[in-house]
C-alpha atoms as a printed R data frame, in Angstrom:
    type eleno elety resid chain resno       x      y       z
1   ATOM     1    CA   MET     A     1 -13.486 33.232 -30.025
2   ATOM     2    CA   ALA     A     2 -11.969 36.415 -28.672
3   ATOM     3    CA   VAL     A     3  -9.030 36.922 -26.335
4   ATOM     4    CA   ASP     A     4 -11.502 37.808 -23.580
5   ATOM     5    CA   ASP     A     5 -12.991 34.294 -23.918
6   ATOM     6    CA   CYS     A     6  -9.732 32.497 -23.097
7   ATOM     7    CA   ALA     A     7 -10.276 32.136 -19.347
8   ATOM     8    CA   GLU     A     8 -13.787 30.795 -19.818
9   ATOM     9    CA   VAL     A     9 -12.656 28.448 -22.603
10  ATOM    10    CA   ALA     A    10  -9.874 27.165 -20.324
11  ATOM    11    CA   GLY     A    11 -12.476 26.432 -17.663
12  ATOM    12    CA   ILE     A    12 -14.640 24.613 -20.175
13  ATOM    13    CA   ARG     A    13 -11.675 22.562 -21.395
14  ATOM    14    CA   ILE     A    14 -10.482 21.572 -17.938
15  ATOM    15    CA   ARG     A    15 -13.958 20.770 -16.603
16  ATOM    16    CA   GLY     A    16 -14.474 18.795 -19.820
17  ATOM    17    CA   TRP     A    17 -11.260 16.831 -19.243
18  ATOM    18    CA   ARG     A    18 -12.203 16.088 -15.642
19  ATOM    19    CA   HIS     A    19 -15.677 14.932 -16.653
20  ATOM    20    CA   ALA     A    20 -14.847 12.949 -19.805
21  ATOM    21    CA   TYR     A    21 -11.512 11.432 -18.839
22  ATOM    22    CA   GLU     A    22 -12.186 10.344 -15.253
23  ATOM    23    CA   GLY     A    23 -10.938  6.780 -15.033
24  ATOM    24    CA   LEU     A    24  -9.180  7.067 -18.408
25  ATOM    25    CA   VAL     A    25  -6.206  9.222 -17.370
26  ATOM    26    CA   PRO     A    26  -4.524  9.354 -13.966
27  ATOM    27    CA   GLN     A    27  -6.625 11.251 -11.431
28  ATOM    28    CA   PRO     A    28  -3.631 13.207 -10.046
29  ATOM    29    CA   TYR     A    29  -3.105 14.624 -13.548
30  ATOM    30    CA   LEU     A    30  -6.754 15.706 -13.783
31  ATOM    31    CA   ASP     A    31  -6.643 17.193 -10.291
32  ATOM    32    CA   GLY     A    32  -3.521 19.175 -11.209
33  ATOM    33    CA   LEU     A    33  -4.954 20.882 -14.282
34  ATOM    34    CA   ASP     A    34  -4.697 24.646 -13.844
35  ATOM    35    CA   ILE     A    35  -7.324 26.908 -15.423
36  ATOM    36    CA   ALA     A    36  -5.191 30.066 -15.176
37  ATOM    37    CA   ALA     A    37  -2.195 28.410 -16.855
38  ATOM    38    CA   ASP     A    38  -4.438 26.955 -19.553
39  ATOM    39    CA   ALA     A    39  -5.997 30.377 -20.148
40  ATOM    40    CA   ASP     A    40  -2.505 31.837 -20.601
41  ATOM    41    CA   ARG     A    41  -1.716 29.138 -23.214
42  ATOM    42    CA   GLN     A    42  -5.039 29.794 -24.987
43  ATOM    43    CA   ARG     A    43  -4.330 33.535 -25.051
44  ATOM    44    CA   ALA     A    44  -0.805 33.014 -26.407
45  ATOM    45    CA   ARG     A    45  -2.074 30.729 -29.187
46  ATOM    46    CA   LEU     A    46  -4.819 33.151 -30.143
47  ATOM    47    CA   LEU     A    47  -2.480 36.135 -30.149
48  ATOM    48    CA   ASP     A    48   0.093 34.162 -32.151
49  ATOM    49    CA   GLY     A    49  -2.179 34.824 -35.097
50  ATOM    50    CA   ASP     A    50  -2.097 31.434 -36.854
51  ATOM    51    CA   ARG     A    51  -5.107 32.063 -39.078
52  ATOM    52    CA   ARG     A    52  -5.201 28.394 -40.081
53  ATOM    53    CA   VAL     A    53  -6.511 27.510 -36.611
54  ATOM    54    CA   VAL     A    54 -10.169 28.342 -36.031
55  ATOM    55    CA   ASN     A    55 -11.665 28.592 -32.534
56  ATOM    56    CA   LEU     A    56 -15.446 28.755 -32.215
57  ATOM    57    CA   VAL     A    57 -17.517 29.192 -29.058
58  ATOM    58    CA   VAL     A    58 -21.214 28.875 -28.244
59  ATOM    59    CA   ASP     A    59 -22.779 31.612 -26.152
60  ATOM    60    CA   GLY     A    60 -25.894 30.071 -24.640
61  ATOM    61    CA   ASP     A    61 -28.259 32.975 -24.280
62  ATOM    62    CA   GLY     A    62 -26.312 35.893 -25.648
63  ATOM    63    CA   GLY     A    63 -25.564 36.904 -22.078
64  ATOM    64    CA   GLY     A    64 -21.921 35.969 -22.167
65  ATOM    65    CA   GLU     A    65 -21.848 32.478 -20.606
66  ATOM    66    CA   LEU     A    66 -19.979 30.178 -22.953
67  ATOM    67    CA   LEU     A    67 -21.360 26.655 -23.226
68  ATOM    68    CA   GLY     A    68 -18.719 25.047 -25.400
69  ATOM    69    CA   TRP     A    69 -15.648 25.434 -27.575
70  ATOM    70    CA   VAL     A    70 -14.259 23.767 -30.670
71  ATOM    71    CA   ALA     A    71 -10.890 24.214 -32.398
72  ATOM    72    CA   LEU     A    72  -9.901 23.020 -35.852
73  ATOM    73    CA   GLY     A    73  -7.181 23.557 -38.402
74  ATOM    74    CA   PRO     A    74  -4.885 21.687 -40.767
75  ATOM    75    CA   TYR     A    75  -4.388 17.995 -40.051
76  ATOM    76    CA   ARG     A    76  -1.088 17.366 -38.270
77  ATOM    77    CA   ASP     A    77   0.629 14.296 -39.681
78  ATOM    78    CA   GLY     A    78   3.605 14.178 -37.355
79  ATOM    79    CA   GLY     A    79   5.213 17.586 -37.757
80  ATOM    80    CA   THR     A    80   3.696 18.202 -41.181
81  ATOM    81    CA   ARG     A    81   0.391 19.968 -41.735
82  ATOM    82    CA   THR     A    82  -1.617 18.538 -44.619
83  ATOM    83    CA   GLU     A    83  -4.451 19.784 -46.815
84  ATOM    84    CA   ASP     A    84  -6.983 17.874 -44.708
85  ATOM    85    CA   ALA     A    85  -8.653 19.352 -41.621
86  ATOM    86    CA   GLU     A    86  -8.329 18.190 -38.031
87  ATOM    87    CA   LEU     A    87 -10.718 18.733 -35.175
88  ATOM    88    CA   TYR     A    88  -8.238 19.556 -32.409
89  ATOM    89    CA   ALA     A    89 -10.698 19.923 -29.553
90  ATOM    90    CA   LEU     A    90 -14.395 19.951 -28.725
91  ATOM    91    CA   TYR     A    91 -15.379 20.536 -25.111
92  ATOM    92    CA   LEU     A    92 -18.610 21.513 -23.371
93  ATOM    93    CA   CYS     A    93 -19.550 22.587 -19.891
94  ATOM    94    CA   PRO     A    94 -20.538 19.172 -18.503
95  ATOM    95    CA   ARG     A    95 -24.012 20.383 -17.495
96  ATOM    96    CA   HIS     A    96 -24.781 21.096 -21.170
97  ATOM    97    CA   ILE     A    97 -23.896 17.629 -22.483
98  ATOM    98    CA   GLY     A    98 -26.864 16.048 -24.241
99  ATOM    99    CA   ARG     A    99 -28.568 19.369 -25.056
100 ATOM   100    CA   GLY     A   100 -27.407 19.771 -28.671
101 ATOM   101    CA   VAL     A   101 -24.508 22.140 -27.973
102 ATOM   102    CA   GLY     A   102 -21.888 19.601 -29.039
103 ATOM   103    CA   ARG     A   103 -23.798 18.739 -32.217
104 ATOM   104    CA   ALA     A   104 -24.042 22.426 -33.088
105 ATOM   105    CA   LEU     A   105 -20.311 22.994 -32.509
106 ATOM   106    CA   LEU     A   106 -19.345 19.910 -34.507
107 ATOM   107    CA   ALA     A   107 -21.671 20.903 -37.359
108 ATOM   108    CA   ALA     A   108 -20.118 24.387 -37.420
109 ATOM   109    CA   ALA     A   109 -16.616 22.877 -37.514
110 ATOM   110    CA   VAL     A   110 -17.583 20.564 -40.390
111 ATOM   111    CA   ARG     A   111 -19.162 23.466 -42.290
112 ATOM   112    CA   HIS     A   112 -16.026 25.533 -41.787
113 ATOM   113    CA   GLY     A   113 -13.767 22.690 -42.954
114 ATOM   114    CA   THR     A   114 -15.938 22.100 -45.996
115 ATOM   115    CA   ALA     A   115 -16.076 25.810 -46.895
116 ATOM   116    CA   ALA     A   116 -12.272 25.977 -46.591
117 ATOM   117    CA   GLY     A   117 -12.000 23.257 -49.247
118 ATOM   118    CA   HIS     A   118 -10.717 20.422 -47.061
119 ATOM   119    CA   ARG     A   119 -11.440 16.942 -48.427
120 ATOM   120    CA   ARG     A   120 -11.450 15.169 -45.072
121 ATOM   121    CA   MET     A   121 -11.629 15.986 -41.397
122 ATOM   122    CA   TYR     A   122  -9.758 13.887 -38.864
123 ATOM   123    CA   LEU     A   123  -9.937 13.759 -35.089
124 ATOM   124    CA   TRP     A   124  -8.382 11.724 -32.303
125 ATOM   125    CA   VAL     A   125 -10.452 10.442 -29.388
126 ATOM   126    CA   LEU     A   126  -9.453  8.431 -26.332
127 ATOM   127    CA   LYS     A   127 -10.085  4.790 -27.078
128 ATOM   128    CA   GLY     A   128 -11.941  4.323 -23.797
129 ATOM   129    CA   ASN     A   129 -14.149  7.390 -24.243
130 ATOM   130    CA   VAL     A   130 -17.162  5.435 -25.449
131 ATOM   131    CA   ARG     A   131 -19.594  8.348 -25.158
132 ATOM   132    CA   ALA     A   132 -17.456 10.606 -27.381
133 ATOM   133    CA   ARG     A   133 -16.867  7.814 -29.886
134 ATOM   134    CA   ARG     A   134 -20.636  7.252 -30.243
135 ATOM   135    CA   PHE     A   135 -21.136 11.024 -30.598
136 ATOM   136    CA   TYR     A   136 -18.655 11.243 -33.490
137 ATOM   137    CA   GLU     A   137 -20.009  8.082 -35.144
138 ATOM   138    CA   ARG     A   138 -23.553  9.503 -35.086
139 ATOM   139    CA   ALA     A   139 -22.135 12.600 -36.825
140 ATOM   140    CA   GLY     A   140 -20.741 10.494 -39.684
141 ATOM   141    CA   PHE     A   141 -17.140 10.027 -38.533
142 ATOM   142    CA   THR     A   142 -15.670  6.530 -38.739
143 ATOM   143    CA   ALA     A   143 -12.650  4.968 -37.062
144 ATOM   144    CA   ASP     A   144 -10.067  4.401 -39.785
145 ATOM   145    CA   GLY     A   145  -7.923  1.857 -37.937
146 ATOM   146    CA   ALA     A   146  -5.153  4.240 -36.851
147 ATOM   147    CA   GLU     A   147  -4.304  4.132 -33.163
148 ATOM   148    CA   GLU     A   148  -1.567  5.673 -31.100
149 ATOM   149    CA   ALA     A   149  -0.908  6.353 -27.465
150 ATOM   150    CA   PHE     A   150   0.278  9.508 -25.784
151 ATOM   151    CA   GLU     A   151   1.752 10.008 -22.345
152 ATOM   152    CA   VAL     A   152  -0.333 11.826 -19.784
153 ATOM   153    CA   GLY     A   153   0.510 11.936 -16.106
154 ATOM   154    CA   GLY     A   154   2.958  9.044 -16.424
155 ATOM   155    CA   ALA     A   155   0.501  6.716 -18.170
156 ATOM   156    CA   MET     A   156   0.202  5.807 -21.826
157 ATOM   157    CA   VAL     A   157  -3.330  6.565 -23.017
158 ATOM   158    CA   PRO     A   158  -4.495  5.050 -26.322
159 ATOM   159    CA   GLU     A   159  -6.313  7.158 -28.913
160 ATOM   160    CA   VAL     A   160  -8.261  6.146 -32.005
161 ATOM   161    CA   ARG     A   161  -8.384  8.260 -35.161
162 ATOM   162    CA   TYR     A   162 -11.693  9.061 -36.840
163 ATOM   163    CA   VAL     A   163 -12.275 10.573 -40.274
164 ATOM   164    CA   LYS     A   164 -15.152 12.123 -42.187
165 ATOM   165    CA   ASP     A   165 -15.252 12.812 -45.916
166 ATOM   166    CA   LEU     A   166 -16.236 16.447 -46.415
167 ATOM   167    CA   ARG     A   167 -16.852 16.232 -50.160
168 ATOM   168    CA   GLY     A   168 -20.462 15.230 -49.893
């Protein structure tokens, strides 16, 4: 991912939130998401230069339209980063869901985590996001029993943690 991709990635992320989280998080929160502000945050993170965080994008036809984005880095256990990997985000343009783009991005993230020597990869998914949970389960991730909620738009939204062993 390059700095020039940040606006398009922000659009992918926000359209992804609106598509995947409808009915799971408050609608006023989803309606208030701002692509320009998100692009500014993406740019700042990328320019910050934390080389431990990897951002990958899929360019559909080589013509510049991005189809999806994934971000991964060290697992965050509270405020501490561990030796394990964490999939921070995986979002697609909604019209490309079910076409293999997500599988390709997830496979690239797993390959990157494995090549970096991580033993496990974790991710958090909204408990009510059944489609995403099935997607990760088909890719070999399993819920490990950890759950926590986070506040979004004045509501507490439960998440479930998944893990995949990267050692083979």
